[in-house]
C-alpha positions in Angstrom: 96.5 56.8 182.1 94.8 60.2 182.2 92.2 61.6 180.4 91.3 65.1 179.0 88.6 66.7 181.0 85.6 67.9 179.2 85.4 71.4 177.5 82.1 73.2 177.6 80.9 75.4 174.8 77.9 78.1 175.0 74.9 76.5 173.3 71.2 76.7 173.1 68.8 73.9 172.6 65.8 75.0 170.3 62.6 73.6 169.0 62.0 75.0 165.6 58.9 73.9 163.6 58.7 69.8 164.2 62.6 69.6 164.8 64.9 70.6 167.3 68.8 71.2 167.3 71.6 72.6 169.1 72.3 76.0 168.3 75.9 77.8 168.5 77.1 81.5 168.0 80.1 81.1 165.2 82.2 83.2 167.8 81.7 80.8 170.6 82.9 77.7 168.8 86.5 76.8 169.6 89.0 78.1 167.0 89.5 75.1 165.2 85.8 74.6 164.9 85.4 78.0 163.5 86.1 77.0 160.0 84.6 74.3 158.0 86.2 71.0 158.2 87.1 67.7 160.1 87.3 69.6 163.6 83.6 71.2 163.3 82.4 67.8 161.9 83.9 65.8 165.1 82.5 68.3 167.4 79.0 68.1 166.0 78.9 64.3 166.0 80.0 64.3 169.7 77.5 67.0 170.6 74.6 64.9 169.3 76.4 61.3 170.2 76.9 59.9 166.8 77.9 57.6 165.3 75.8 55.5 167.4 75.5 51.8 166.7 72.5 51.3 169.4 70.7 54.3 167.3 69.5 55.9 170.5 72.1 59.0 171.1 72.0 58.0 174.7 75.4 59.9 175.3 74.7 63.0 173.4 71.9 65.6 172.7 70.1 64.2 169.7 67.0 62.1 169.7 68.2 59.4 167.5 65.7 60.7 164.4 66.5 62.8 161.5 64.4 65.6 163.0 66.4 66.1 166.2 70.0 65.3 165.0 70.9 68.6 163.9 73.3 71.2 164.7 73.1 74.9 163.7 75.9 77.9 163.6 74.6 81.6 163.2 77.0 84.8 162.9 76.5 88.2 161.6 75.8 88.1 158.0 78.9 88.4 155.5 76.1 89.1 153.1 74.9 92.7 152.2 70.9 93.4 153.3 71.0 90.2 155.6 71.1 89.8 159.4 72.6 86.8 160.0 74.3 83.9 158.3 72.8 80.6 159.1 74.9 77.3 158.6 73.0 73.9 159.0 74.6 70.7 159.7 72.5 67.2 159.4 74.2 64.7 161.4 74.0 61.2 160.6 72.8 59.0 163.5 74.6 55.9 162.8 77.6 56.8 160.4 80.4 59.2 161.1 79.3 62.2 159.0 77.9 65.6 158.8 75.6 66.3 155.9 76.0 70.1 154.8 74.4 69.6 151.3 70.7 71.2 152.4 68.7 73.3 154.9 66.2 72.7 157.3 63.3 74.4 156.9 61.7 74.0 160.6 65.0 74.9 162.0 65.1 78.0 159.7 62.0 79.2 162.2 64.2 78.8 165.1 67.1 80.5 163.5 65.4 83.8 163.0 64.4 83.9 166.7 67.8 82.9 168.0 69.3 85.2 166.1 67.3 87.9 168.2 68.0 86.1 171.2 71.9 86.0 170.5 72.2 89.6 170.1 73.3 89.2 166.1 70.4 91.5 165.0 71.0 95.2 165.2 69.1 96.6 168.3 67.4 99.5 166.3 66.0 96.9 163.9 64.1 95.3 167.0 60.7 97.0 167.5 59.8 97.2 171.3 56.5 95.4 170.6 55.4 94.3 167.3 57.3 91.7 164.6 61.1 92.0 163.9 61.8 91.1 160.3 64.8 89.1 160.4 67.0 88.4 157.1 68.6 85.1 157.3 71.2 84.1 154.6 71.0 80.5 154.5 74.8 79.9 153.8 74.2 75.9 152.8 72.2 76.8 149.7 73.0 80.4 149.2 69.3 81.6 149.6 67.5 84.3 151.7 64.9 83.5 154.2 62.9 86.0 155.9 61.4 85.4 159.4 58.9 87.3 161.1 59.4 87.0 164.5 57.0 88.4 167.2 58.7 90.6 169.9 57.2 91.7 173.3 59.0 94.1 175.5 62.0 94.0 173.2 62.1 90.2 173.4 61.3 87.3 171.2 57.8 86.3 172.0 57.9 82.5 172.3 54.5 81.6 174.0 51.2 81.9 172.1 48.1 80.0 170.6 49.6 78.9 167.2 49.1 75.6 167.0 51.3 73.3 164.5 50.4 69.5 163.8 53.5 67.5 164.9 54.1 69.8 167.8 52.5 69.0 171.3 51.9 72.6 172.5 51.0 75.9 171.0 53.4 78.7 170.7 53.8 82.1 169.2 53.6 82.1 165.2 56.3 82.7 163.1 56.0 83.5 159.3 58.8 82.4 157.2 59.0 83.6 153.5 61.7 81.4 151.4 62.9 83.9 148.8 63.6 82.7 145.2 63.6 78.8 146.4 63.5 77.7 142.7 66.9 76.1 142.5 69.2 74.3 145.1 72.0 77.3 145.3 75.2 75.1 145.4 74.0 72.8 142.6 72.9 75.5 140.1 70.4 75.1 137.0 66.8 75.2 136.8 64.0 74.2 139.0 63.3 71.1 137.1 67.0 69.6 136.5 65.7 67.1 133.8 63.7 70.0 132.1 60.6 68.0 132.7 57.6 68.3 135.1 57.1 64.5 135.1 59.7 62.0 134.1 60.0 58.1 133.7 62.4 57.2 136.4 64.2 53.8 135.9 64.9 52.3 139.3 67.0 49.0 139.4 65.0 46.3 141.2 61.8 47.9 141.0 61.1 49.3 137.5 60.0 52.4 135.9 58.1 55.1 137.7 56.5 58.1 137.0 58.4 61.0 138.8 58.4 64.6 139.3 62.0 65.7 140.3 62.2 69.4 141.4 64.8 71.7 143.3 62.7 74.2 145.3 63.4 74.4 149.1 65.5 71.2 148.7 65.7 68.6 146.1 62.8 66.3 145.9 61.8 63.3 144.1 58.0 62.9 144.2 56.4 59.7 142.9 52.6 58.4 143.3 51.8 56.6 146.5 49.6 54.1 144.1 52.5 53.3 141.9 54.7 51.8 144.9 51.8 50.3 146.7 50.8 52.8 149.2 47.9 55.0 149.9 49.4 57.9 151.1 47.7 57.5 154.6 50.6 55.5 156.2 52.1 56.4 159.6 55.8 56.2 160.9 55.5 52.6 162.0 54.1 51.2 158.6 57.3 52.2 157.0 60.2 52.6 159.2 59.4 49.1 160.8 59.9 47.8 157.1 63.4 47.2 156.2 62.6 45.9 152.6 60.6 49.1 152.1 63.1 51.5 153.2 65.7 49.6 150.9 63.1 50.3 148.1 62.9 54.3 149.1 66.7 54.3 149.0 66.8 52.9 145.8 64.3 55.6 144.3 66.1 58.3 146.2 69.6 57.1 144.5 68.1 57.1 141.0 66.5 60.6 141.7 69.8 61.7 142.4 71.6 60.5 139.7 69.0 61.4 137.2 68.9 65.2 138.8 72.8 65.4 138.7 73.3 65.6 142.2 75.5 62.6 142.2 77.8 60.9 139.9 77.7 57.3 140.9 75.3 55.4 143.2 77.9 55.0 145.8 78.0 58.8 146.5 74.6 58.7 147.8 75.8 57.2 150.9 77.5 60.6 152.0 74.6 62.6 150.9 71.7 61.4 153.0 70.3 64.5 153.5 69.4 65.6 149.9 67.4 64.7 147.6 64.3 63.9 149.7 62.0 61.2 148.5 58.0 61.6 149.0 54.9 60.0 147.6 51.8 61.6 147.0 48.1 60.7 146.6 44.6 62.6 146.2 42.9 63.3 149.3 41.2 60.7 151.6 40.1 60.5 155.3 42.8 58.9 157.6 43.8 59.2 161.2 46.8 60.9 162.2 49.3 59.9 164.7 47.7 61.9 167.2 44.7 59.9 167.0 43.0 63.2 165.0 40.7 62.3 162.2 41.8 64.5 159.1 38.9 64.4 156.9 39.4 64.0 153.0 37.5 67.6 152.5 39.9 69.2 155.0 43.2 69.0 152.5 44.2 69.0 148.8 46.5 66.0 148.9 48.4 63.7 150.9 52.1 63.7 151.2 54.6 61.3 153.0 58.2 62.2 152.9 61.4 60.5 154.0 64.4 62.1 155.7 67.6 60.4 156.4 66.3 57.2 155.1 63.3 57.1 157.5 59.7 58.4 157.2 59.3 61.7 158.7 56.7 62.1 161.7 55.1 65.3 160.1 57.0 67.1 157.2 60.4 68.7 156.6 59.9 72.4 156.3 62.1 72.5 153.0 60.0 69.6 151.4 56.9 71.6 152.4 58.6 74.4 150.0 59.1 71.7 147.5 55.3 70.6 147.8 53.9 74.1 147.6 55.7 74.8 144.7 55.0 71.7 142.7 51.6 71.8 143.8 51.3 75.6 142.0 52.7 74.3 138.4 49.8 72.6 136.5 51.2 69.0 135.4 53.5 67.8 138.3 52.5 64.6 140.2 52.0 67.0 143.0 49.6 69.5 141.1 47.8 66.3 140.0 47.3 64.6 143.2 46.0 68.1 144.2 43.5 67.9 141.6 45.4 70.1 139.0 44.8 73.6 137.6 46.6 76.7 138.9 47.1 77.5 142.6 48.9 79.7 145.0 48.4 77.4 148.1 47.8 74.0 149.1 47.0 72.2 152.4 48.3 68.8 152.5 48.0 65.9 154.9 51.1 64.5 156.7 51.2 61.7 159.5 50.8 64.4 162.2 48.0 66.3 160.6 48.1 69.3 158.0 50.0 71.8 156.9 49.3 75.0 154.6 52.0 76.4 152.3 51.7 79.1 149.6 54.1 79.6 146.5 54.0 82.2 143.8 55.1 80.3 140.4 55.5 81.7 137.1 56.8 80.9 133.8 59.6 83.1 132.5 60.9 82.6 128.9 59.5 78.8 128.9 60.9 77.7 132.3 59.1 77.6 135.7 60.2 79.7 138.6 59.0 80.7 142.2 59.5 84.0 143.6 58.7 82.9 147.2 57.1 80.3 149.3 55.3 80.8 152.8 54.6 79.0 155.6 54.2 79.5 159.4 55.8 77.7 162.1 57.1 78.3 165.8 60.1 78.1 167.7 60.8 78.0 171.6 64.0 77.6 173.4 64.2 74.4 175.4 67.5 75.1 177.3 70.6 77.5 177.1 73.9 77.2 178.9 76.8 74.9 177.8 77.5 71.7 176.1 80.2 69.4 177.1 82.2 67.2 175.1 85.4 65.5 175.9 88.6 67.6 175.2 90.2 65.3 172.7 87.0 65.2 170.5 88.5 67.1 167.8 
């Protein structure tokens, strides 16, 4: 019997921070995929190669990790005083769904650069040489991100000497400002959904753990590494090859999601893998990063390990870094305690691939903690551009 031919869709494959994804302009998508719904989800899953029972993404653009199973849509902004709308889809590797519940902080870097590449920024706002300030509306969480993108001869400057642990080669530095990241826009509510800086979180099958649950950058549940039998120096293989450990982390994540009001029943967590994140913290200690580089205790304020889509991340998610920086700035949280306590506007933490510095400006207003912005540096680079192809009956 005849089979439909493949169709081709303009696309760009970009590394942003320690992630990479397939970027589309909204206007280039097939008409049925220009609106949210099943057609768009089916397209993105086929582009990435999901669901894949082999967890390899051989027949797609994904890399079979949470850092590489991503698609992004950009369009001229529908929001005043913004340049572009940025919509992010986290594609599940082995299950048939796309999670739209949060942002990707790493690909936020690429969103700013791609906006210029794709002609979505008013040319009058792009300097011939200098820095272009791209005003990004993060549509998933209804927040503003300001990307400071270097420009040379009117084009995005991608090469440079900025080094980012978790990325093999240096590139040009892009500074990101996450504006008013105090709550996850689609959820509403305060930065601390429970009203507490530290809670006693009851986790079925594990017991009661001290936890800081925060919605800044992305909803995140922080626990102490020592309370769950870790040191905070663990690398990916130590966690991701331990099926029982991954089950325990998922149990903590589900308990946190329920306590934060993100889900109403434990079963809902299966379709909300992207949020909340689960992370564990520890005071500084010397360890060897995945690259073989020694990270000295004196070089960091604390250690953090975080899981994304059920696996330990190879470095650190950008949105989770915002949560880390914010929580570190607020005296009394587990993150702040691991960093030595006190007030601070920036923190450098150790992760599996090395270190990362993130700044946050937090303050109390009417007894409630809020953060005006979080700042960090990343880089982005186009890896390939042209068309991505999918079978004509995909959606």
